[in-house]
ZAZA-256683 format. One record per atom (N, C-alpha, C): residue number from 1; chain; atom name; x negated, y negated, z. Coordinates in Angstrom, 3 decimals. Last residue first. Example, Ala and Ser with C-alpha at 12.3 -4.5 7.8 and 13.67 -1.06 7.14 Angstrom:
BEGIN
NODE resi chain name        u        v        w
NODE    2     A    N  -12.850    2.250    7.080
NODE    2     A   CA  -13.670    1.060    7.140
NODE    2     A    C  -12.900   -0.030    7.870
NODE    1     A    N  -13.190    5.690    7.800
NODE    1     A   CA  -12.300    4.500    7.800
NODE    1     A    C  -13.200    3.300    7.800
% end
This chain:
BEGIN
NODE resi chain name        u        v        w
NODE  168     A    N  -11.056  -24.539    5.414
NODE  168     A   CA  -12.357  -24.119    4.911
NODE  168     A    C  -13.184  -23.638    6.092
NODE  167     A    N   -7.734  -24.961    4.627
NODE  167     A   CA   -8.650  -24.440    5.647
NODE  167     A    C   -9.932  -23.961    4.990
NODE  166     A    N   -6.013  -27.834    3.587
NODE  166     A   CA   -6.755  -26.637    3.180
NODE  166     A    C   -7.748  -26.233    4.286
NODE  165     A    N   -4.811  -30.232    4.069
NODE  165     A   CA   -4.370  -29.090    4.866
NODE  165     A    C   -5.135  -27.814    4.566
NODE  164     A    N   -5.890  -31.973    2.146
NODE  164     A   CA   -6.183  -32.174    3.557
NODE  164     A    C   -5.842  -30.957    4.404
NODE  163     A    N   -7.509  -31.115   -0.689
NODE  163     A   CA   -6.203  -30.993   -0.052
NODE  163     A    C   -6.448  -30.997    1.451
NODE  162     A    N  -10.123  -31.547   -1.096
NODE  162     A   CA   -9.214  -32.121   -2.085
NODE  162     A    C   -7.777  -32.046   -1.598
NODE  161     A    N  -12.683  -32.370    1.132
NODE  161     A   CA  -11.481  -31.581    0.885
NODE  161     A    C  -10.598  -32.290   -0.126
NODE  160     A    N  -16.176  -32.348    0.626
NODE  160     A   CA  -14.943  -33.103    0.731
NODE  160     A    C  -13.773  -32.181    0.428
NODE  159     A    N  -19.151  -31.496    2.275
NODE  159     A   CA  -18.037  -31.035    1.438
NODE  159     A    C  -16.782  -31.854    1.706
NODE  158     A    N  -21.065  -32.201    4.111
NODE  158     A   CA  -20.971  -32.981    2.876
NODE  158     A    C  -19.776  -32.623    2.009
NODE  157     A    N  -20.844  -30.512    6.286
NODE  157     A   CA  -21.085  -31.941    6.529
NODE  157     A    C  -20.879  -32.789    5.283
NODE  156     A    N  -20.530  -27.900    5.169
NODE  156     A   CA  -19.439  -28.548    5.908
NODE  156     A    C  -19.630  -30.061    6.060
NODE  155     A    N  -22.299  -26.235    3.943
NODE  155     A   CA  -21.900  -27.420    3.187
NODE  155     A    C  -20.884  -28.282    3.949
NODE  154     A    N  -22.586  -23.980    5.460
NODE  154     A   CA  -23.708  -24.910    5.445
NODE  154     A    C  -23.393  -26.208    4.691
NODE  153     A    N  -20.477  -22.247    7.159
NODE  153     A   CA  -20.370  -23.230    6.082
NODE  153     A    C  -21.491  -24.269    6.120
NODE  152     A    N  -20.867  -20.033    8.757
NODE  152     A   CA  -20.846  -21.340    9.397
NODE  152     A    C  -20.828  -22.494    8.395
NODE  151     A    N  -21.112  -17.357    8.321
NODE  151     A   CA  -19.879  -18.007    7.875
NODE  151     A    C  -19.759  -19.394    8.514
NODE  150     A    N  -23.480  -15.169    7.098
NODE  150     A   CA  -23.277  -16.333    7.942
NODE  150     A    C  -22.028  -17.042    7.425
NODE  149     A    N  -23.013  -11.687    6.676
NODE  149     A   CA  -22.904  -13.049    6.136
NODE  149     A    C  -22.734  -14.083    7.238
NODE  148     A    N  -23.262   -8.963    5.957
NODE  148     A   CA  -24.088   -9.559    7.000
NODE  148     A    C  -24.173  -11.039    6.635
NODE  147     A    N  -21.016   -6.532    5.083
NODE  147     A   CA  -21.313   -7.959    4.985
NODE  147     A    C  -22.101   -8.410    6.207
NODE  146     A    N  -20.709   -3.715    3.238
NODE  146     A   CA  -21.251   -4.198    4.510
NODE  146     A    C  -21.642   -5.655    4.317
NODE  145     A    N  -18.444   -1.584    1.860
NODE  145     A   CA  -19.035   -2.912    1.699
NODE  145     A    C  -19.440   -3.373    3.091
NODE  144     A    N  -17.913    1.540    0.366
NODE  144     A   CA  -18.274    0.821    1.575
NODE  144     A    C  -18.915   -0.511    1.213
NODE  143     A    N  -16.165    4.330   -0.503
NODE  143     A   CA  -16.481    2.976   -0.955
NODE  143     A    C  -16.724    2.142    0.295
NODE  142     A    N  -16.256    7.726   -1.270
NODE  142     A   CA  -16.419    6.704   -0.242
NODE  142     A    C  -16.842    5.398   -0.879
NODE  141     A    N  -15.416    9.218   -3.624
NODE  141     A   CA  -15.183    9.668   -2.247
NODE  141     A    C  -15.248    8.562   -1.205
NODE  140     A    N  -15.697    7.955   -6.208
NODE  140     A   CA  -14.707    9.014   -5.982
NODE  140     A    C  -14.419    9.333   -4.518
NODE  139     A    N  -15.755    4.537   -7.185
NODE  139     A   CA  -16.412    5.679   -6.538
NODE  139     A    C  -15.362    6.691   -6.073
NODE  138     A    N  -14.359    2.263   -8.121
NODE  138     A   CA  -14.339    3.503   -8.913
NODE  138     A    C  -14.974    4.720   -8.238
NODE  137     A    N  -14.825    0.172   -6.098
NODE  137     A   CA  -13.548    0.889   -6.214
NODE  137     A    C  -13.607    2.183   -7.026
NODE  136     A    N  -16.996   -1.453   -6.074
NODE  136     A   CA  -17.138   -0.136   -5.439
NODE  136     A    C  -15.903    0.746   -5.645
NODE  135     A    N  -16.077   -3.729   -7.438
NODE  135     A   CA  -17.278   -3.039   -7.922
NODE  135     A    C  -17.435   -1.645   -7.312
NODE  134     A    N  -13.957   -4.678   -5.918
NODE  134     A   CA  -13.672   -4.144   -7.246
NODE  134     A    C  -14.853   -3.320   -7.775
NODE  133     A    N  -15.356   -5.745   -3.781
NODE  133     A   CA  -14.503   -4.574   -3.559
NODE  133     A    C  -14.172   -3.884   -4.881
NODE  132     A    N  -16.464   -7.928   -5.095
NODE  132     A   CA  -17.351   -6.900   -4.552
NODE  132     A    C  -16.553   -5.610   -4.334
NODE  131     A    N  -14.174   -9.371   -5.635
NODE  131     A   CA  -15.011   -8.933   -6.759
NODE  131     A    C  -15.971   -7.830   -6.317
NODE  130     A    N  -13.257  -10.057   -3.103
NODE  130     A   CA  -12.485   -9.085   -3.889
NODE  130     A    C  -13.293   -8.560   -5.080
NODE  129     A    N  -14.918  -12.127   -2.403
NODE  129     A   CA  -15.187  -10.815   -1.830
NODE  129     A    C  -14.430   -9.732   -2.592
NODE  128     A    N  -15.710  -14.274   -5.155
NODE  128     A   CA  -14.761  -13.755   -4.159
NODE  128     A    C  -15.164  -12.364   -3.662
NODE  127     A    N  -18.500  -16.348   -5.340
NODE  127     A   CA  -17.898  -15.113   -5.828
NODE  127     A    C  -16.953  -14.569   -4.765
NODE  126     A    N  -18.834  -19.862   -6.266
NODE  126     A   CA  -19.038  -18.701   -5.401
NODE  126     A    C  -18.399  -17.465   -6.033
NODE  125     A    N  -18.136  -21.957   -7.917
NODE  125     A   CA  -19.549  -21.798   -7.583
NODE  125     A    C  -19.861  -20.556   -6.743
NODE  124     A    N  -15.357  -22.126   -8.266
NODE  124     A   CA  -16.241  -22.074   -9.425
NODE  124     A    C  -17.670  -21.644   -9.097
NODE  123     A    N  -14.176  -22.205   -5.763
NODE  123     A   CA  -13.610  -21.311   -6.769
NODE  123     A    C  -14.536  -21.132   -7.973
NODE  122     A    N  -15.575  -24.208   -4.479
NODE  122     A   CA  -15.713  -22.838   -3.990
NODE  122     A    C  -15.236  -21.855   -5.056
NODE  121     A    N  -14.755  -26.622   -5.480
NODE  121     A   CA  -15.974  -26.028   -6.043
NODE  121     A    C  -16.174  -24.586   -5.601
NODE  120     A    N  -12.682  -27.409   -3.849
NODE  120     A   CA  -12.343  -26.818   -5.142
NODE  120     A    C  -13.552  -26.156   -5.801
NODE  119     A    N  -13.952  -28.692   -1.760
NODE  119     A   CA  -13.407  -27.361   -1.520
NODE  119     A    C  -13.036  -26.662   -2.828
NODE  118     A    N  -16.946  -30.212   -3.124
NODE  118     A   CA  -15.548  -30.248   -2.698
NODE  118     A    C  -15.077  -28.815   -2.449
NODE  117     A    N  -19.579  -29.452   -3.397
NODE  117     A   CA  -19.299  -30.847   -3.041
NODE  117     A    C  -17.870  -31.025   -2.572
NODE  116     A    N  -21.543  -27.046   -3.380
NODE  116     A   CA  -20.154  -27.170   -2.960
NODE  116     A    C  -19.898  -28.586   -2.460
NODE  115     A    N  -23.440  -25.349   -5.392
NODE  115     A   CA  -23.322  -26.744   -4.984
NODE  115     A    C  -21.846  -26.964   -4.658
NODE  114     A    N  -25.424  -22.393   -5.454
NODE  114     A   CA  -24.127  -23.050   -5.259
NODE  114     A    C  -24.287  -24.502   -4.820
NODE  113     A    N  -27.608  -20.775   -5.816
NODE  113     A   CA  -27.553  -22.017   -6.593
NODE  113     A    C  -26.252  -22.801   -6.402
NODE  112     A    N  -27.299  -18.449   -4.317
NODE  112     A   CA  -28.337  -19.404   -3.909
NODE  112     A    C  -28.268  -20.728   -4.663
NODE  111     A    N  -23.761  -17.806   -3.656
NODE  111     A   CA  -25.038  -17.573   -4.342
NODE  111     A    C  -26.035  -18.689   -4.005
NODE  110     A    N  -21.693  -16.767   -1.156
NODE  110     A   CA  -22.304  -17.982   -1.696
NODE  110     A    C  -23.648  -17.641   -2.339
NODE  109     A    N  -18.657  -15.008   -1.309
NODE  109     A   CA  -20.101  -14.944   -1.132
NODE  109     A    C  -20.703  -16.168   -1.799
NODE  108     A    N  -15.541  -15.557    0.367
NODE  108     A   CA  -16.398  -15.719   -0.810
NODE  108     A    C  -17.859  -15.567   -0.396
NODE  107     A    N  -12.178  -14.796    1.342
NODE  107     A   CA  -13.607  -14.832    1.617
NODE  107     A    C  -14.417  -14.833    0.327
NODE  106     A    N   -9.193  -16.565    2.075
NODE  106     A   CA   -9.959  -15.715    1.156
NODE  106     A    C  -11.443  -15.902    1.414
NODE  105     A    N   -7.952  -18.437    3.681
NODE  105     A   CA   -7.778  -17.031    4.008
NODE  105     A    C   -8.488  -16.065    3.084
NODE  104     A    N   -8.828  -20.904    2.580
NODE  104     A   CA   -7.412  -20.530    2.581
NODE  104     A    C   -7.199  -19.028    2.769
NODE  103     A    N  -11.968  -19.706    2.407
NODE  103     A   CA  -11.138  -20.805    1.918
NODE  103     A    C   -9.710  -20.304    1.819
NODE  102     A    N  -14.992  -18.967    3.939
NODE  102     A   CA  -13.578  -18.629    3.819
NODE  102     A    C  -12.822  -19.870    3.385
NODE  101     A    N  -18.234  -17.842    2.933
NODE  101     A   CA  -17.315  -18.915    3.291
NODE  101     A    C  -15.888  -18.401    3.157
NODE  100     A    N  -21.651  -16.859    3.515
NODE  100     A   CA  -20.288  -16.610    3.064
NODE  100     A    C  -19.413  -17.760    3.522
NODE   99     A    N  -25.111  -16.322    2.904
NODE   99     A   CA  -24.006  -17.173    3.334
NODE   99     A    C  -22.691  -16.692    2.744
NODE   98     A    N  -26.417  -12.985    3.461
NODE   98     A   CA  -26.488  -14.352    2.957
NODE   98     A    C  -25.340  -15.168    3.498
NODE   97     A    N  -26.369   -9.748    2.430
NODE   97     A   CA  -26.882  -10.612    3.484
NODE   97     A    C  -27.064  -12.002    2.878
NODE   96     A    N  -24.480   -6.962    1.629
NODE   96     A   CA  -24.755   -8.364    1.292
NODE   96     A    C  -25.217   -9.096    2.537
NODE   95     A    N  -24.310   -3.817    0.229
NODE   95     A   CA  -24.721   -4.564    1.422
NODE   95     A    C  -25.068   -5.966    0.966
NODE   94     A    N  -22.200   -1.407   -1.061
NODE   94     A   CA  -22.787   -2.726   -1.302
NODE   94     A    C  -23.080   -3.344    0.050
NODE   93     A    N  -22.027    1.926   -2.143
NODE   93     A   CA  -22.184    1.014   -1.020
NODE   93     A    C  -22.773   -0.298   -1.521
NODE   92     A    N  -20.331    4.777   -3.138
NODE   92     A   CA  -20.875    3.489   -3.587
NODE   92     A    C  -20.866    2.525   -2.406
NODE   91     A    N  -20.248    8.182   -3.864
NODE   91     A   CA  -20.347    7.181   -2.801
NODE   91     A    C  -20.969    5.923   -3.387
NODE   90     A    N  -20.064    9.353   -6.329
NODE   90     A   CA  -19.169    9.829   -5.277
NODE   90     A    C  -19.110    8.811   -4.141
NODE   89     A    N  -20.189    7.718   -9.524
NODE   89     A   CA  -20.698    7.985   -8.182
NODE   89     A    C  -19.609    8.564   -7.278
NODE   88     A    N  -19.458    6.769  -11.939
NODE   88     A   CA  -20.025    8.114  -11.922
NODE   88     A    C  -20.486    8.532  -10.526
NODE   87     A    N  -18.664    4.212  -11.330
NODE   87     A   CA  -17.685    5.119  -11.957
NODE   87     A    C  -18.148    6.569  -11.919
NODE   86     A    N  -20.811    2.774  -10.531
NODE   86     A   CA  -20.023    3.415   -9.474
NODE   86     A    C  -18.948    4.337  -10.037
NODE   85     A    N  -21.795    1.599  -12.819
NODE   85     A   CA  -22.493    2.767  -12.281
NODE   85     A    C  -21.648    3.500  -11.242
NODE   84     A    N  -20.006   -0.538  -13.062
NODE   84     A   CA  -20.082    0.465  -14.129
NODE   84     A    C  -20.751    1.751  -13.629
NODE   83     A    N  -20.660   -1.933  -10.736
NODE   83     A   CA  -19.315   -1.381  -10.901
NODE   83     A    C  -19.278   -0.320  -11.980
NODE   82     A    N  -23.219   -2.777  -11.404
NODE   82     A   CA  -23.049   -1.809  -10.317
NODE   82     A    C  -21.669   -1.154  -10.395
NODE   81     A    N  -22.595   -4.615  -13.423
NODE   81     A   CA  -23.411   -3.441  -13.727
NODE   81     A    C  -23.262   -2.359  -12.659
NODE   80     A    N  -21.109   -6.477  -11.900
NODE   80     A   CA  -20.512   -5.829  -13.077
NODE   80     A    C  -21.271   -4.540  -13.408
NODE   79     A    N  -23.008   -7.308  -10.039
NODE   79     A   CA  -21.819   -6.587   -9.588
NODE   79     A    C  -21.119   -5.866  -10.739
NODE   78     A    N  -24.838   -8.560  -11.790
NODE   78     A   CA  -25.269   -7.450  -10.938
NODE   78     A    C  -24.073   -6.634  -10.461
NODE   77     A    N  -23.263  -10.634  -12.862
NODE   77     A   CA  -23.824   -9.600  -13.729
NODE   77     A    C  -24.213   -8.361  -12.917
NODE   76     A    N  -22.718  -12.170  -10.532
NODE   76     A   CA  -21.638  -11.605  -11.354
NODE   76     A    C  -22.140  -10.430  -12.204
NODE   75     A    N  -25.345  -12.836   -9.787
NODE   75     A   CA  -24.495  -12.083   -8.873
NODE   75     A    C  -23.345  -11.421   -9.630
NODE   74     A    N  -26.175  -14.367  -11.950
NODE   74     A   CA  -26.876  -13.118  -11.644
NODE   74     A    C  -26.037  -12.221  -10.730
NODE   73     A    N  -24.419  -16.544  -11.697
NODE   73     A   CA  -24.360  -15.708  -12.902
NODE   73     A    C  -25.069  -14.370  -12.672
NODE   72     A    N  -25.189  -17.534   -9.173
NODE   72     A   CA  -23.816  -17.083   -9.401
NODE   72     A    C  -23.731  -16.185  -10.635
NODE   71     A    N  -28.391  -16.081   -8.266
NODE   71     A   CA  -27.543  -17.211   -8.662
NODE   71     A    C  -26.142  -16.662   -8.925
NODE   70     A    N  -29.875  -14.285   -5.596
NODE   70     A   CA  -29.121  -14.289   -6.836
NODE   70     A    C  -28.331  -15.576   -7.039
NODE   69     A    N  -31.983  -13.262   -3.779
NODE   69     A   CA  -31.783  -14.654   -4.180
NODE   69     A    C  -31.090  -14.800   -5.528
NODE   68     A    N  -32.652   -9.910   -4.771
NODE   68     A   CA  -32.868  -11.032   -3.860
NODE   68     A    C  -32.558  -12.351   -4.541
NODE   67     A    N  -31.630   -6.554   -4.783
NODE   67     A   CA  -31.681   -7.833   -5.504
NODE   67     A    C  -31.762   -8.966   -4.486
NODE   66     A    N  -32.086   -3.162   -5.151
NODE   66     A   CA  -32.261   -4.286   -4.246
NODE   66     A    C  -32.444   -5.554   -5.069
NODE   65     A    N  -30.489   -0.112   -5.473
NODE   65     A   CA  -30.918   -1.323   -6.166
NODE   65     A    C  -30.984   -2.455   -5.162
NODE   64     A    N  -30.873    3.132   -5.248
NODE   64     A   CA  -30.783    1.990   -4.338
NODE   64     A    C  -31.356    0.797   -5.077
NODE   63     A    N  -29.672    6.282   -6.024
NODE   63     A   CA  -30.026    4.978   -6.573
NODE   63     A    C  -29.832    3.913   -5.499
NODE   62     A    N  -29.384    8.416   -4.199
NODE   62     A   CA  -30.010    8.621   -5.507
NODE   62     A    C  -30.510    7.313   -6.101
NODE   61     A    N  -30.077    8.448   -0.777
NODE   61     A   CA  -29.291    7.877   -1.867
NODE   61     A    C  -30.072    7.998   -3.171
NODE   60     A    N  -31.297    9.434    1.535
NODE   60     A   CA  -31.172   10.282    0.364
NODE   60     A    C  -30.303    9.745   -0.749
NODE   59     A    N  -31.925    7.894    3.633
NODE   59     A   CA  -30.715    8.701    3.790
NODE   59     A    C  -30.438    9.548    2.547
NODE   58     A    N  -34.032    6.440    2.648
NODE   58     A   CA  -34.330    7.505    3.615
NODE   58     A    C  -33.137    8.432    3.811
NODE   57     A    N  -32.534    4.605    1.159
NODE   57     A   CA  -33.436    5.534    0.476
NODE   57     A    C  -33.758    6.722    1.378
NODE   56     A    N  -31.287    3.257    3.254
NODE   56     A   CA  -30.472    4.033    2.315
NODE   56     A    C  -31.332    5.014    1.511
NODE   55     A    N  -33.542    2.099    4.478
NODE   55     A   CA  -32.684    3.015    5.237
NODE   55     A    C  -31.829    3.871    4.301
NODE   54     A    N  -34.512    0.426    2.463
NODE   54     A   CA  -35.329    1.561    2.908
NODE   54     A    C  -34.492    2.581    3.674
NODE   53     A    N  -32.387   -1.408    2.433
NODE   53     A   CA  -32.694   -0.615    1.234
NODE   53     A    C  -33.513    0.610    1.610
NODE   52     A    N  -32.681   -2.503    4.999
NODE   52     A   CA  -31.478   -1.750    4.665
NODE   52     A    C  -31.718   -0.872    3.434
NODE   51     A    N  -35.146   -3.804    4.714
NODE   51     A   CA  -34.976   -2.767    5.732
NODE   51     A    C  -33.779   -1.884    5.396
NODE   50     A    N  -34.524   -5.656    2.693
NODE   50     A   CA  -35.580   -4.653    2.478
NODE   50     A    C  -35.445   -3.502    3.468
NODE   49     A    N  -32.554   -7.207    3.955
NODE   49     A   CA  -32.219   -6.449    2.749
NODE   49     A    C  -33.249   -5.354    2.492
NODE   48     A    N  -34.072   -8.398    5.975
NODE   48     A   CA  -32.965   -7.503    6.322
NODE   48     A    C  -32.607   -6.613    5.134
NODE   47     A    N  -35.761   -9.991    4.385
NODE   47     A   CA  -36.324   -8.914    5.204
NODE   47     A    C  -35.252   -7.900    5.587
NODE   46     A    N  -33.887  -11.756    3.343
NODE   46     A   CA  -34.647  -10.911    2.422
NODE   46     A    C  -35.262   -9.733    3.177
NODE   45     A    N  -33.058  -12.920    5.782
NODE   45     A   CA  -32.100  -12.202    4.939
NODE   45     A    C  -32.812  -11.294    3.941
NODE   44     A    N  -34.917  -14.426    7.373
NODE   44     A   CA  -34.790  -12.977    7.545
NODE   44     A    C  -33.825  -12.257    6.607
NODE   43     A    N  -33.367  -17.595    7.315
NODE   43     A   CA  -34.495  -16.767    7.728
NODE   43     A    C  -34.067  -15.301    7.757
NODE   42     A    N  -32.146  -19.516    4.676
NODE   42     A   CA  -31.834  -18.566    5.747
NODE   42     A    C  -33.071  -17.736    6.057
NODE   41     A    N  -32.686  -22.971    4.006
NODE   41     A   CA  -33.039  -21.568    3.739
NODE   41     A    C  -32.645  -20.717    4.947
NODE   40     A    N  -30.145  -25.431    3.790
NODE   40     A   CA  -31.313  -24.861    4.458
NODE   40     A    C  -31.465  -23.369    4.148
NODE   39     A    N  -28.958  -26.048    0.422
NODE   39     A   CA  -28.817  -26.052    1.880
NODE   39     A    C  -30.043  -25.387    2.468
NODE   38     A    N  -29.575  -25.738   -2.214
NODE   38     A   CA  -28.913  -26.979   -1.814
NODE   38     A    C  -28.590  -27.060   -0.333
NODE   37     A    N  -30.808  -23.272   -2.636
NODE   37     A   CA  -31.382  -24.466   -3.250
NODE   37     A    C  -30.814  -25.769   -2.694
NODE   36     A    N  -31.739  -20.579   -0.513
NODE   36     A   CA  -30.692  -21.468   -1.027
NODE   36     A    C  -31.298  -22.775   -1.500
NODE   35     A    N  -33.011  -17.897   -0.126
NODE   35     A   CA  -33.645  -19.102   -0.680
NODE   35     A    C  -32.601  -20.001   -1.335
NODE   34     A    N  -31.455  -15.682    0.587
NODE   34     A   CA  -32.006  -16.534    1.638
NODE   34     A    C  -32.549  -17.853    1.112
NODE   33     A    N  -29.665  -12.855    0.021
NODE   33     A   CA  -29.779  -14.257   -0.400
NODE   33     A    C  -30.288  -15.085    0.761
NODE   32     A    N  -29.820   -9.653   -0.901
NODE   32     A   CA  -30.319  -10.535    0.156
NODE   32     A    C  -30.520  -11.935   -0.389
NODE   31     A    N  -28.087   -6.746   -1.529
NODE   31     A   CA  -28.267   -8.133   -1.956
NODE   31     A    C  -28.706   -8.951   -0.754
NODE   30     A    N  -28.075   -3.525   -2.712
NODE   30     A   CA  -28.489   -4.340   -1.579
NODE   30     A    C  -28.782   -5.746   -2.094
NODE   29     A    N  -26.139   -0.869   -3.579
NODE   29     A   CA  -26.608   -2.168   -4.058
NODE   29     A    C  -26.859   -3.031   -2.839
NODE   28     A    N  -26.332    2.639   -3.979
NODE   28     A   CA  -26.223    1.466   -3.113
NODE   28     A    C  -26.785    0.243   -3.824
NODE   27     A    N  -24.885    5.881   -4.500
NODE   27     A   CA  -25.588    4.693   -4.981
NODE   27     A    C  -25.359    3.534   -4.022
NODE   26     A    N  -24.857    9.335   -4.794
NODE   26     A   CA  -24.672    8.204   -3.880
NODE   26     A    C  -25.522    7.042   -4.366
NODE   25     A    N  -23.432   12.234   -5.990
NODE   25     A   CA  -24.172   11.032   -6.383
NODE   25     A    C  -23.816    9.885   -5.450
NODE   24     A    N  -22.135   14.256   -4.606
NODE   24     A   CA  -23.224   14.591   -5.506
NODE   24     A    C  -24.074   13.368   -5.825
NODE   23     A    N  -20.801   14.982   -1.470
NODE   23     A   CA  -21.092   13.965   -2.477
NODE   23     A    C  -22.286   14.383   -3.322
NODE   22     A    N  -20.571   16.760    0.543
NODE   22     A   CA  -19.672   16.931   -0.586
NODE   22     A    C  -19.995   15.983   -1.739
NODE   21     A    N  -22.480   15.917    2.263
NODE   21     A   CA  -22.358   17.356    2.049
NODE   21     A    C  -21.490   17.642    0.829
NODE   20     A    N  -22.121   13.155    2.478
NODE   20     A   CA  -23.101   13.672    1.525
NODE   20     A    C  -23.021   15.172    1.300
NODE   19     A    N  -20.540   12.232    4.438
NODE   19     A   CA  -19.864   12.531    3.181
NODE   19     A    C  -20.817   13.263    2.233
NODE   18     A    N  -22.503   11.751    6.294
NODE   18     A   CA  -21.490   12.756    6.594
NODE   18     A    C  -20.742   13.167    5.335
NODE   17     A    N  -23.802    9.598    5.131
NODE   17     A   CA  -24.490   10.879    5.177
NODE   17     A    C  -23.504   12.009    5.458
NODE   16     A    N  -22.001    7.554    5.539
NODE   16     A   CA  -22.281    7.957    4.161
NODE   16     A    C  -22.998    9.298    4.114
NODE   15     A    N  -22.078    7.495    8.339
NODE   15     A   CA  -20.801    7.726    7.645
NODE   15     A    C  -21.056    8.192    6.218
NODE   14     A    N  -24.756    6.887    8.776
NODE   14     A   CA  -24.222    8.161    9.250
NODE   14     A    C  -22.916    8.499    8.534
NODE   13     A    N  -24.768    4.329    7.680
NODE   13     A   CA  -25.545    5.380    7.025
NODE   13     A    C  -25.096    6.755    7.497
NODE   12     A    N  -23.120    3.034    9.534
NODE   12     A   CA  -22.764    3.066    8.106
NODE   12     A    C  -23.505    4.186    7.387
NODE   11     A    N  -24.608    3.374   11.879
NODE   11     A   CA  -23.265    3.955   11.786
NODE   11     A    C  -22.844    4.065   10.321
NODE   10     A    N  -26.851    1.863   11.173
NODE   10     A   CA  -26.999    3.293   11.455
NODE   10     A    C  -25.652    4.002   11.361
NODE    9     A    N  -25.705   -0.667   10.967
NODE    9     A   CA  -26.251   -0.022    9.772
NODE    9     A    C  -26.441    1.476    9.982
NODE    8     A    N  -25.019   -1.089   13.652
NODE    8     A   CA  -23.985   -1.108   12.619
NODE    8     A    C  -24.478   -0.396   11.365
NODE    7     A    N  -27.596   -0.979   14.858
NODE    7     A   CA  -26.534   -0.057   15.243
NODE    7     A    C  -25.473    0.039   14.160
NODE    6     A    N  -28.871   -3.119   13.635
NODE    6     A   CA  -29.399   -1.769   13.452
NODE    6     A    C  -28.342   -0.734   13.795
NODE    5     A    N  -27.301   -5.204   14.644
NODE    5     A   CA  -27.359   -4.937   13.199
NODE    5     A    C  -27.833   -3.526   12.934
NODE    4     A    N  -27.985   -4.947   17.355
NODE    4     A   CA  -26.601   -4.764   16.929
NODE    4     A    C  -26.540   -4.463   15.441
NODE    3     A    N  -30.727   -5.539   17.219
NODE    3     A   CA  -30.313   -4.222   17.680
NODE    3     A    C  -28.850   -3.950   17.306
NODE    2     A    N  -30.682   -8.189   16.327
NODE    2     A   CA  -31.243   -7.166   15.461
NODE    2     A    C  -30.790   -5.783   15.925
NODE    1     A    N  -29.694   -9.548   18.532
NODE    1     A   CA  -28.854   -9.411   17.361
NODE    1     A    C  -29.380   -8.333   16.430
% end
């Protein structure tokens, strides 16, 4: 699996490097969530984030911010700040490694402090993928979001559905 990840990341960096001939400012936000408080810890997500951050630095990105084990409020704040910075960028990249979940066809990132007792908690305790897309949207030339997310719902055994037909 590591070789596949390396391949995907190499392709992403090549894509951003190809744009670099015309891009003046390239920024990246690297998020690695592994130390979950209410479910089993994920192995290697922090390590993956460090490797990816180094790869973007090696590719000549002006700014590479690396954040580990973000709570929901930290994740919101980090994306808001990155979105502000992407307004002045030609290339904006977000890499996320951690848990993700899908609810009724919408994807969400799971912060390390999430407590998902019911499917309705997903709306309050997680961050929609659309929020990440919104953060890279202002970049002028290339907007890229790379998700290295486990989607096996670590809360599945304990999460109760408030609507029986809801897909989680």
